[in-house]
Each structure stands twice: as structure tokens, then as C-alpha cells.
N, C-alpha and C positions, 0 to 999 in steps of 0.2 A: 466348074463348080462354083456355086454362089458363096459369097461371104455370109457370115451370120447376119450382118446388118442388111444385106440384100435379101436374104431369106425372109427376115421379119417384114421388110417393106413389101414383099410380094405375097405374104400370107394374108388371107382374109381374117376378119375378126373372129369368125367361127373356128377357123383353124388354130388361131392363137389360143383361144379359150380351151380348145380340145387338147392341145399339146401339154397343157398345164395339169391335166388329169390323166391317169392311166387308162389304157385301153383294155387291160385285162388285169388279173391279179398280180402279174409280175412284169408287164411290159408297158412302155409309154406309147403314146399315139404317134404313128408315122404319118408323114405327109408325102405320099409317093410322087405327086406331080413336081415336087421341088427336090426330090432325091433325099428326103430326110428319113432315115431308117428308125426303127424302134430301138429302144434301150431295154435290155434284159437284165433284171435284177433278181437276186436270189438270197435266201437266208444264209447267214453265217452264225457266229464269227469263228468258231473253232473247227469248222468244216463246212463244206458246201452242201446246201440242201436245195438242189435244183429239181423242182417238181416235174414229173413226167408230163403232167397236164398243166400247161401254163395258166389255165383259167381256174385252177383249184387252189384251195388254201389248206395247209396241213395235210396234204394227201401224199401218196407214195412218191418217193424221190429217187433220183438216180444214185447209184453207188458212188461214194466219195470217201476220202480219208477222214476219219474222225480223229482229230488231234485232241490233246487234253484241253479241258475247259480253262477259262481265264484264271480261276483261283490257283490252278497248277502252273499255268504259264507265268503268272506274276511271281510265283515262288522260285522260279529260276533266277530272277534278277539278271537275266542275260539278254540284253537288247539285241545282240548279234544273232542269237538263236531264234528270237521272236521274228526278226527280220527274215531269216532263212525260212521259217514256217510260212510267213506271208508270201514269199516267192513261190513256195510249193502250192499254196492255196490259189495263187494267180494262175499257175500252170493248169490246175484242175478247172478253174473258171474258163480258161481259153479252150480247153478240151470239150467242156460241156456247154460252150457258147453262152457264157454269162459275162455281162459287161461290168456289173457292179455287185460286190458282195456286201451284205448288210452286216457291218461290224467295223471296228471293234466296239464292244460295250465298255463304256468308260465312266459309268456312274460310281459314286463313292459308296463304300460299304458302311452306311451309317449305323446299322445294327446287324448283328449276325443272324437275325431272324429273317432277313430279306430272302424271299423265296427264289429270287433270280440272282443271288449273289455269286453262284457258280459261274455266271457269265461275265462278272465284273472283276476287275483286277485287284483292288486294294482299298484299305481304309485311308491311305495316304495319297494326296493328289499329285505329288511329285513323282512317285513311283508309278502310279497309274498313267500319268501323262507320258512318261518315257516309254512304258510298254506300248501304249497306244500309238505313239509316233513311230516306233520301230515296226509295228504291225503294218501300219499304213504305208510306210516307205517300202517295206518288202513287197506288198501286194502291187502297189502302183509302179514299182520299178519295172514290172512286166507289162505295163499297158492295160491293167485292169483297175477299176475304181473301187473305192471303199465308201462306206457310209458310217461316219462317226455317230454313235448313238449312246443314250437317248437324252437329248438336249432339252431341258436340264431339270435336275431335282427329282428324277425318277428313282427313288430309293426304297420303294416297297411295292408289293403286289396288291395289298389291300386297297380296294377302290382306286386302282391305278388309272382308270379311265377318267375319273372325275375329281379325285382328291386335290385339294389345294395345298401345295407345299408352302408353308409360311416361314420364311427365313429372312433374317436381317441382311442388309447390304454387305456388311463386312464379312459375315460368315459365307455368304454366297460367293464373294470374290476370293476369299482365302481357302475355302474348302471345296465348294461344289462346282466352281467354274475353272480352276487352274488346270486340271487334267485336260479338259477340252481345249483350253487356250494353248497349252503345250502341243497338243496333237494337231491343232489347226496351224500353228505357226511353224512347227518343225516337220509335220507330215504333209500338210496341204491336201487334205482329203478331197476327193471329187465331190462328195456330198456329205451333208450333215443331216441327220434325222431328228426331227423334233419329237419330244416326249408326249405321251397322252395327257399327263396331269396338268393342272394349273400351277402357275408359279405366282405366289402372292395374289391370288384371285383371278388371274388371267390365264386362259388356256395357252400352253406353250405354242400351239399352232396359230395363235392370234396375238402373240406377244412381240410387239414391234421393238421394244427395248432390247429383248433377248436376241431376236433374229436379225435385226438391222443395226441398232445402235451399238450393241456389243459385238456380235458375231461378224457382221459384214463391215461396218464402219471402223470400229475400234481395233479388231483383230485382223482385218484385211482379208476375210474369207472370200474367195473368188468363185467357188463352186456353186452348186444348187442346194437349196434346203428342201428336203423331202419330208412328208409327214410319216409318222408311224402309221401302220395299216389301220385306217379307220379313226385317225386322231383329229380329223378336220370336222368342225361343227358348222362353220359358216365359211363357204369358199371365198366369198368376196372379202370378208373381214380378214381371212388368212392371207390373201394376196396383198392386201394393204399392209399387213404386218410383216411381209417378207417371206412367206412360205411359197416357194416356187412350184413345187410338184405335189399334187395330192395322189396318194395311192391307197387302196387299189382302185381299179376301174372295171368296167365302164360306169360312168355316173352322168348320164345325160342331163339330169336336172341341174347338177352343179355347173356343167358347161353352159347351159342356158342362162343360169343366174349370172355368170361372168359376162356373157354377151349383153344381157339386159342392163347390167350395172354400168358397162361402158357406154352403151347407147343412151342411157338416161343421165349420164354425167356423174353418177355416184363413184365410179372408178375411172381414174384417168388412164387412158390407153398407154401412156408412157410407163406406168407402173406394170401393166400387163406385159409390155414389150421387154422390160428389164427381166421379168421372170422367164419369158420365152427365150431371151438371149442366154441366160444362164443355163437353161435346159439344153438348148441347141449346142452350146460349146461343149458340154459333156457328151452329148449324143455323138457329135462329130469326132471328139477325141477317142471315144470308145470304138468308133468305126475304123480308126486307123490301125487297130490291133486285129489281125486276121484270127478267126476263131476256128476251132476244130482240131482234129488229131487226137493222139492218145497221151495220157500222162503216165509216168512211171510209178505205178501203184506200189511196187515192192520197195522202191527207194523212199517213197513217202511214208510207207509203213515203218521203215527203219528210222526215218527222221522222227516220226511220232514216238517211237520207243526211246530215242535219245532225249527228246524233250521231256517225256514223262519221267525218266530217271533223274533228269536235272531239276525237276520241280518237286519231286517227292521229298518230304521233310522228315528226317529222323528226329523224333521228339524225345525219346528215352532209349537208353541202351546201357545195361549193366555189364556189358562185355560179351553177351551171348552172340551179338552180331559183329562181323559177318559169321555165318555158320561155317563150321570147320569140321568136316568129317563125320557128322552125326549120321548114323546108319538107319535109325528108326525115327521117322518124322510123321507126326500126326497133323494132318491138314483138316481144319474144321471151319465150317461156314459156307453157306450157299454161294457167296461171292467168289469162292475159289474155283468153282466150276461154271458159274453163271456170272461172267465178268460184269461189274457195275461200272461203266466207263463214261457215261454221259448223262445229262439231265433231261427232264421232260420239257416239252413245249416247242417253240418255233425253231430252236437250234438242234433238234433231234435229227441226227445224221443216219443215213443208210450206209453203214461202213463197208469198205471193200473186203475186209476180213476182221476177225476178232481173235486176239490171243486168249487162250484159256490159261488163267493163272496156274491151275493145277498141272496142266500139261507142260507149261514152261518150267515149273519146278523140276519135274521129272527129267526134262531135257538137259538141265544144267547139273543135275546130280543123279545120273543114271545108276550109280552104284549104291544109292540109298533106297530104303524100303519106305514107301509112302502109303499111309492109310487115310481114309476120308470119312468124315461125318458131316451131315447137313447142318447141324447146330441150331438153326433157327428157320422159321418158315418165311415165305415170300412177303407176307403181310406183317402186321405188328401184333398178331395173336401170340398166345403163350402155350408152349408144348413142353412139358417136363421131360417127356421121354426122349426128345432130341438132345436135351442137356445131359441126361444120364448116359446116352450113347457116346456123346462127345467126351465125357469125363473118363469113361472106360478106355476110350481110344487114346486119350492123352496120357493116362496113367502108365500105359505100357510102352510109351515112346520116350525118346531122349529129348525131344523138343516138340512143342505144340505151336502151330501157326494158325492163328484165328483170323480169317478174312471176314470182315464185317462191313456191310453197306446199309445205309439208310433206305428204307422202303420209299417208293415214290410218293406215298401218302404223306410223308414228312418233309419232302423237299422237291420242289418243281416250280417252273414258271407258272403263274396263274394264282398262286396263293403264298402267303408267308408262313414260315415255320411256326408251329405251336410252342416249341421249346427247343432247347439245345441238347437234348438227351438222345442217346441210342434207345432202341426199344427196350422194354422191360426184359424181354427174353434175352436179348444180347448182353445186357448188363449182368443178369444172372449167369449166363453162359461163361462170361469172362471170369467172374468170381469163382465159379465152381471149377472150371478148368485150372485156373491159377492156384487153387487150393491144393490140387494134387500134382501139378506139374510146375515146378519153379522156373523152368525154361519156357515160359509162355510168351510168345511174340504176337502182338495185335497189329493187324494191317487194316487201316480204315479207308473206305471209299465213300467220300462225301464231298459236297461242294463248299462247305462253310464250317466254321468251328463247332465242335461238340464239347460238352462238359465231360471231363474224364475223372473228376475227383472221387467218384463213387467206386471206381474200379482200377485205377492206374497202379495202386500199390500191389495189386495181384498180377502185375506183368513184369517181365524182364526187359522188354523192349516194346516200343510203340513207333510205328511208321505211318505217317499221314501220306496216303497215296492219292488222295483227291478223286475227282472224276477224271480218270487218267487217260482217256482216249483208247482207241482200239488196240494199241500195242502196249497198253499199261501192264497187262499180265506178265509180259516178258520183262518189262522194266522193274517190276517188283522182284522177280527172281534174280535179276542182275544185282540189285542192291542187297538182297538177303544173303547171297553167296559171295559178295565182295567183288564181283566182276566189275562193278561200278561203285565208286566211293560216294556216299550221299553228300549232296552239296546244296540242297534246297533250303531256303530261308522263308519263314512265314511272312506273307504280305499283309497279314491281319493278326490281331491279338486273339489268343484263346483265353477267355475269362475263366475264373474259378466258378462263377455262378451267373445265371442269367440276370439276376437282380443287380449285379455289379456293372452291367453294361450301360453306356452313356445315355441311350435314348429310351430306357425302360419306362420312365414316367410319361414320355411324350410319344409313345408308339402304340397303336398305329393311327392315333388321332380319333376325332369324333366330330360329328356335325359337319362333315365335308371338309374338314381341315386337319392337317397334321402340323403342329408347331415344333420347329427345331429349337427347342428351348435350351439344348446343350450348347448351342452356338458353335464356336470354334472347336469345342472339346469333344471330338469323336476319336475313337481308337486310342492309340497310345497317348495322345495329347490329354485325354481325359484321365487315364490311369496315372499319368505323371502328376496332374493337377490335384487329384484326390489322394495321391500316395497310396493307391490300392495295389495289393498283390494280385498278380495274374497267374494263370497256369503256365502259359508259354507266351513270352512277349513278342511284339512285332520285331521282325528281323532275325528271330531265333531259329537255329537248326544245328544239329550235331553232325559230326564227321567221324570217319574211322582214323583220322589223323589229327594233329594239333597245329595251331597257327599262333605265332607270336608277332606282336606289333612293336615297332620301335622307330626312333628317329623322326618324329613328326616335325616338319618344318613348313614355313610359309614364305611366300615371295616377299611379303612386307609385314612387319609388326604393326605399322600404321599405314592406312591406305584410304583413298577416296572411294566412295561408293561406286562411282562410274568406272573405276579401274578394276574393281573386283580383286580376287585373290587366287593364287594357285597354291594348293596344299599337296604336300608329298609325304608319304609314310612308307616305311619298309615293312614288308610282310614276309615272314619266314615259315616254311613248313618244317616244323621241328619234330614231326613224326617219321614213321618208317615207310609210308606209302604215299603216292601222289594223290592230290586232291585239289578242289577249288574252294576258295574262300570269297565271300561277299563282304567287301569292305564298305562300311556305312559311315557317312559324315553327317552329323547333326549340328545345328547352330542354336546357341542359347544367347538371348539378348539379356544382359545383366540388368538393364533398366530401360523402361519405355514409358511414354505418356499413357498409352492405352495398354490394357492387359494383353499378354501374349502367352501362347503355350510355352511350357518350360523349354522344350527343344523341338525342332522340326527337321525332318530329313531334307537335305539340300543337295546331296550328291552320293553316288555309290559306284562301285566298280567290282566286277567279278574277275578274279585272277586265278589262273591255274598254276600250281607249283609242284614240281617233282619233290620227292623226299629230300630234305636238306637244302632245298633251293630257297633263295631270297630274291624278291623282286621289289622294285619301287613302284608304288601306285600313285598316280598324279590325278588330282581332281580340281576342277575349277569352280569358283563361286562368282556370281555376278551380282548386279544391283538387287535383283529380286530375291537373292539368297538371304539378304539382310533386311529387306523392306517388309512393311505390312500395309494393308489397305486402310486408309483413314477415311471414315465416312464423312467427316466434316469437310475435308479437302476434296473428297470424291476422287482420290487418286492414291497410288502406291507411294509411300514416303519412307525415307530413311532418316535416322536420327544419330547425331554424334554420340559415341559411347563405346563401351567395352562389350565385346562379343566373345563367348567361349566356343571354340571349335572342338567338337566331341567326336572322336573316331573310334569305332568299335565293331564288334561282331554281331551285335543286336542292339535294340534300343535301350536295353538295361545292362549290357555288357560293354562298357566303354573302356577301351584299352589305353588311349592316349588323349590328351587335351592340351589346348594352348589358347591363351587369351590374346586377342588382337584389338586394335583401336580403329574405329571407323570414323571418317570425317565426311559428313554429309555435304553435298554440293547444292542441295536444294535451297531455293529461296521461296519460302512458303508465305502465302498471304495471311493476314490476320483473320481470326474467326470471331473477333469481339463483336458483341451486340449490346443493346441497351440493357439486356438482362444479365450480362456477364458479371461475375463476382469479383471481389477485390483480388482473390487468388489468381483468377484468370487474367486480370489486368497486369499484375506483377509478373506473371509467367510469360506473357507475350512481350517479345523484345521491343516492338514498336509501341505497343500500349504502355509499357513501363516507362519508355522514354518520354512520351508526351504527358503521362500522368504524374510522374515524380515531382515536378515543380509544384503542382497543385497539392500533392500530398504533403510536401515539406511546408508549404505556406499555410495551409488551413487545417490539416489533420494532425501534424506533429504535436502542436500544443495540447491536443487531447490526450497525448500519451500519459502525462502526469496524472490526469484524472482517472484514466483507465488502469494505471499501475496500482492505484490504491495504496496499500500499506507496504508495498515492496520497497525496501530500502535502496535498491539499485535503480529504481525507476523503470523496471522492466514490466511489460504487460504480462500477466499470468498466461500460461499456455492455453488454458481453457477459454479465456477471454479472447486471446489472439485467434484461436481457431474459429471461434464464433464470428469474429469480424471478417476473417478471410473468406468465409462462406456466404457472407452477405452480398447482395447485389450492390454494385458501387453506387447506384442512384439512391438506394435506401441508406447506405452508410453516410452519404453526403447530407442527408436530412438531419443527422446529429449535429452538423456544423452549419445548419441553415442560416443562422444569424450572422455568420462571418463570411458567407459566400457572396460573390459579386452578382450572382443570378440564381435562378432556381436550379435545383439538382438536375432536373430533366434537361434544361438548356445546357448546363455544363457538360453533362455526359454526351449530349448530341454534338457539342463543339469538339470534345475529345475524339469522338468517332470520326468527325470530319477530318481532323488532323491525321488520324490513323490511316484513313482510306484515301486521303488526298482529294 
């Protein structure tokens, strides 16, 4: 067997160019004479969509387990469970002869209107990164590759092929790249998929800074970069920018363009060789894992049920749940019999089986009498007679269970949501049923937040069941009847109104651009900054038991940034039944040079506790837990100062806090220029040192004049602030007659001293 280097040496230019473009919709180009096989890729990320015809796109696929979508997965906050799901997915890939599954989707939920949000994890980059890394580690532990996507800034469906995401450097580094960075460094995915959109005017498929400078050089990514399907516009430009594999194929003209570019000297063959090498290493790694055999579809279905129940979030409960001995139960809503368990688009799975929510209810409570009403139509039309039938059904029951799902016209890949509302029919249905039945429980099937303010007061309980996967119907029944204690926590904020959301003014953009004007402040970061009330905060979720927090302690009250901290806190189950709690650790910087969000999630842990049990949760914080990206220094920096550690059950339910002191070990260069203000000079340690003698010699005598009538000789605050904001060179002009040279020469001399 040849080494990769030997293969590249033996390949013709035409073979090298061909292997960098797919040979079909889902396979790479083999080179049989050198023993190079094809690589089979297939859609994910919450289930395997292996098409029967490998040359087709969005055609019939083979049966596979449809796990819950990412919005539900992230709400588990359970990295071990996500890893277990990844292992199951890998087993199905092996069975169906797939080498790389396209996922996980790791883009930020900038706005709840994003049509593909059900495929993405969170509004928080740390949580999304941890979920992604666990998914990747699970899949790849079995010898199957993943494709981390969509890199980067792919946060909407509107004009997703062409829109330019306009985002400043700091926001990019702190919000839109960290989840990918965590996934790359902790998960080491075999492939990373570039996004369709432009990033600051440059297509991601042609963005050298994104694909090479950051991904490959800075983060050390060793796999191959693959295009999203159809994301390449100029094959030569994309190769120069670090995009190794174009999909789908075949694309003969693209292959010829690469050959011609090398032949004419436009493209160095060494660049092509690097791309070929990255592809070959993944192809050969995939070939090491034998494919074929069967997967245990029943075990995977059971796992899907366990994941769904862990990710469903109990949003409201007046005590009606769990159900206890009710004999007459009215079941209302199409979603009770036609399970709404996945979204539309490229991730649409052909499930091995689907639990009927209605049948699962009857299986768990066989001694109860169940009635059923359709409640609402399949589309968003209005039918009063369906509401009337449901009301009559609910009135004669002891409890009403309303299963509600958004129609595909309101939520799917390919377009963004028009609003955050249920359909008019569904809202009227809830209010009408709730008016006659005080024990009304609403179960939602949707992939992203909905506004509930218009109807929540007419409910006794509200369960967010998400796009729950093929076994979700059984998971709902488990939670309703108390077989499983709810433990899901929101991975995104539910706002009171659409107009309250951070990106409202800057979404979906215009004239080919969408400006991320909210900057760092998406999700809970925004609501904290604006002090806005929300319906349900990030990290929120109810349980059938209660948890108490106590005895927060840290490894050191004062620590160096490079040493980090270990935080421990005791969690007790003070209720009467076992349950899981998600302990969340947020960090608040009391003072910083640049504006920062009030708090940011930096660690979490999910802990299971028997009734009356207490456990100690330990979490670690590192340099990045306290740092922020400074665009002036073009790096992550820490600053001396006080930090509050906030430990709680949600972003707004903080149970314990402690203040610690950080000592920065960084020695940062000066950022002073000829345009720097007096304030900047006095704030810069080296600048202040070289400037102070000049200040004392020439400018201090001006103090008496500037003080005016002040009897203490102090400069009035307004005058002082005026001076502090002046450029030093302009300020020196006021003392021009007493200076040994021109203000410009003096400032240049000072800068020479600063920079040596």
C-alpha cells in the first residue's frame, strides 16, 4: 500500500484535479489504479439520510433512526447522552456503508426566526460547542467521520446562497466562531463544511482567512474542508482559499479549470497537492472501518426515546403534572395521531418506526378512557367546527391534552419563519378549551421558540416537546404520567414578543447584506443588557422535584489567568422523587476596558440525584473563561480585576455567587498612535511612563490657568474631560511656545520611546 505522499507523487495532474471534486452527489472520485476508494457521504445530523440512489439529491432514502433535532438535543445539556447518540449514528453509518455523516450543525441561533434553527444547538457558543464536540467524539469513536457545519455565519435562510454576513471581528470571535473552535479542538472532526453565504463580502468557499488562517493554521484543523452542496463559485479561487473538496459532482468543467490553472501557473501544484493530501488521508482513514451488517433498530429507538425525554422542557406546571389517576382524558390536536417529529429539508429522515403519541398514552394508562378531537387542520386555515368539537370533548373530561405542531409552511429549511406565533386556529383552540377545562395541558412540537403570551394563562401546564424524533410520542407519555421526571433546560430564550428579540432591526438584511448590528448581544446577553423581561429564560426548565444549592467554594480566591479555577457546589434533591438538575456557571466581569455582556455561560454539569441525596458538582474554568477578544491586540486577553462567579438553575435563577480576583499574566504591547488622546496616553502603562516627565515640565503650569476661579486650583471636571479626550498632539499646541520642538515631533519622539 502506498503512503499518501507516494500516491500524490504517482497521480497525474488530471487525477489530482478530479479527486478534489465529487464524482456523484454523495461520493468522491476514486483512483482505481492506485487503490484509492471513493468516500461515501450522507446527510445528518440527527439521523442518517442515505439516499438509495447515490446520484440523486433529496430523493428516497434508506430507513434509519430519526433522533430528536438539535434544539431538543441541546436542551438535554447532557454531553454523555449526545456522545451515546453519536455512537449509535456511527453504527447506522457502518451498516448503510456511509463514511462521513454531514453534521453536527453548529451555527448560532442569532434570531428565533431562523428557519433552520431546529438543526442548530443554541444561542450560546459555549453550550453549542460542547454539544458539537460530544456529537463528533461519539460518531468518530466508531471509525466514522463527521462534517462540522456550516462554517461560518450561516444564521438565516433568506438569501442564504448569496447574503453577505457583515460582522465585526470581536463579535465573530466571541459569538460566531467559538462553538466551531471548541468542536475542532475537542472533537477533531474529519471534515468541516463551509457555508453558502459570504462573510464580510467574501464567499465562505473562497475565504482564505476563514478556511486557512483561522481554521487550519490557528486552530490546527487537520481534516479536509468540504463545500456545502453547490457552495463553490470559482473552483480555482476556492482551492487557493483552502477549500479541499467540492461537492456534489460530477463537474467536468471545474476539473478542467483546475488543470488549466496549474498548467498556466495561476495555481501552484503544491496547493493542489495539499488539498489532495487532506482528502486522501480521510479517504484512507474511512477505508480502515469495515462497512456493512445490521444495526439494532430497536435499541436505537429506545435511545431516541430516552434522549427525547431528557430534552423536553416543562415550561409551566400548576401541579396537574404528572397525571395521577384521571379516568377521562380528552386528547386534542392532529399531532397526537400524526406525530410531528422532524423538520423539512436535507435532514428529513426515513424513520425505522414512529411512535404514535395517542397510542403511547393509552399504553401507559390502559385503565383510563381516552377521547380524541382533531382540533386544527394540517395547514394554517381556520375551521371553527374543529374548535367546537374539541371544546365539547374537553368539557366532559377530567383533563385535556392539546398536542400542537407548527405546520411546515411556518418552519423548515429553505425559508425563515414569518413570526413566532402558533396558527390562529391553534391559539383560538387553546383559549376555547382552556375556558371550559381548567386542567388543560399543552404539548408543543416545534423547532424554535414560540410566543405564548396570548394563551398561556389558559393552560395548567406547558410542555415543550420540540421536534422530538421518531420515539418522541412515547417520551411525551413518559413525562406526562411521571414515568420520567422532566429535566430539560432551554438552550435558547423564549421572548415575550418578536420585537423584543436582538436582531429584529437588522434581520434579514437588504441589498445583499445582513448587518449584525447587535454585536455581542444575542440571546440572554441581549436581554441582560437591555434588562428586558422574557417569557422563559435561557437555561430554564421545571422538574417534579426541587433542588437546593449550597456551599459554593473555589480553589483560590486570587488566581492567575493561566492557572484557572476549580469551582465546587453542593446540590441537594430536596423533593420526594429522583431527578436530574443542570447546574450552570456564569462569569461576570466587574470592570473591563471594552464592553462585555453582563454574564456568560462558562461551565455546566448535569447531575442525577435520588430523593434526599446531595452531591458535589465540580466545574473548571480556564483562561478563556475570563478572557475576551480585543480587536486592537487581535488576540484573546485577560485583565486584572474582580470576577463574580454565578451558579444557578437558569440564567436568571442564580442560587450562589462568589467574587474572585484574577491576576493577568499577559504583557501586552502598546496601542498608542499619533492620534491617541491624553486619556489613552495616561491609561497606557508605558505611555504614561515616558509622557509624565513632559506633562510635569510643560503642561502642569497650565493647570492654574485652566483651574480658573477654583480656590483649590483644581481643573473643573468638564474642562478636564474635554482635555482628556483631545489628541495629545492637539493638546501640545496649547503649550507650543514653551515646547522644545513641534508637537508632531514631540509625539513622534514619545512613540519611538514607547515602541523602542
